[in-house]
Each structure stands twice: as structure tokens, then as C-alpha cells.
C-alpha positions, -999 to 999 in steps of 0.1 A, spaced: -113 186 286 -139 161 297 -147 129 278 -180 145 268 -162 174 253 -141 150 233 -173 137 217 -175 171 199 -153 159 171 -157 134 143 -185 125 119 -213 118 145 -208 153 160 -206 169 126 -239 153 116 -255 163 149 -244 199 145 -257 201 109 -291 186 120 -294 213 148 -285 241 123 -310 227 98 -337 224 124 -331 260 135 -332 273 100 -295 281 99 -300 311 122 -291 320 157 -320 311 180 -313 341 201 -307 370 177 -316 356 143 -282 361 126 -271 337 100 -233 339 103 -207 321 124 -231 296 139 -222 274 168 -240 246 187 -247 252 224 -257 225 249 -284 232 274 -277 218 300 -239 220 297 -219 189 289 -201 192 323 -235 187 339 -239 153 322 -258 163 290 -259 139 261 -237 155 235 -258 142 207 -293 148 220 -309 173 196 -334 185 222 -305 197 243 -287 217 216 -295 251 202 -280 272 174 -263 304 184 -241 328 166 -206 333 180 -215 366 198 -246 351 215 -227 319 224 -201 340 242 -228 360 260 -246 328 270 -214 315 286 -206 348 305 -228 336 333 -206 304 336 -177 326 346 -192 330 381 -196 293 389 -174 282 418 -149 263 397 -144 291 373 -141 317 401 -113 297 417 -96 293 383 -98 330 377 -84 338 411 -54 315 405 -48 330 371 -49 366 386 -25 355 414 -1 340 388 -3 371 366 5 393 396 36 374 405 56 386 375 
């Protein structure tokens, strides 16, 4: 986990997350649902985003957050990781 991802704990992150949810009306900005809300960084933290910049965070429900990250699965690093996991799983 990157140093930026470690920033996603503690009181500053909790306050940031609440501020984003409040700004977005406690609803998913993608589908409008009000349950199981999560904060999503755009651009991603791994690309150097400021973890506390409200302009770079949107509210998503769990389902939409998973869908938003599906595209990440095809980035080169993830593709290499997936290949390694599949090779290890096949070696049983």
C-alpha cells in the first residue's frame, strides 16, 4: 500500500470523506443510491492525487465504485499481477 493510501485513515480522512458525502447529498454521484457510500479519487492516488482535495473525490456506492475500478484491471501493473496469480494458482 502506498503512503498516499495510508492517508486514508484517521481523523483528517474521516472529516474529508464526510465533507464529500455531504457535498454530494449523501448519494452516489453515478446512480443516485444512498446506501454503502464510498469516496473515490479521480485521478487515483497512485497517480499522485492529493488524498484530501475535495475537488478530486466523488461519492460512489459500493457497486458503482467496483465498476469504476474494473477498468483499472487492465493497466500494465495489474495485468502482470493477474498473470502471476494465475500462474501460481495453476501450479497446485
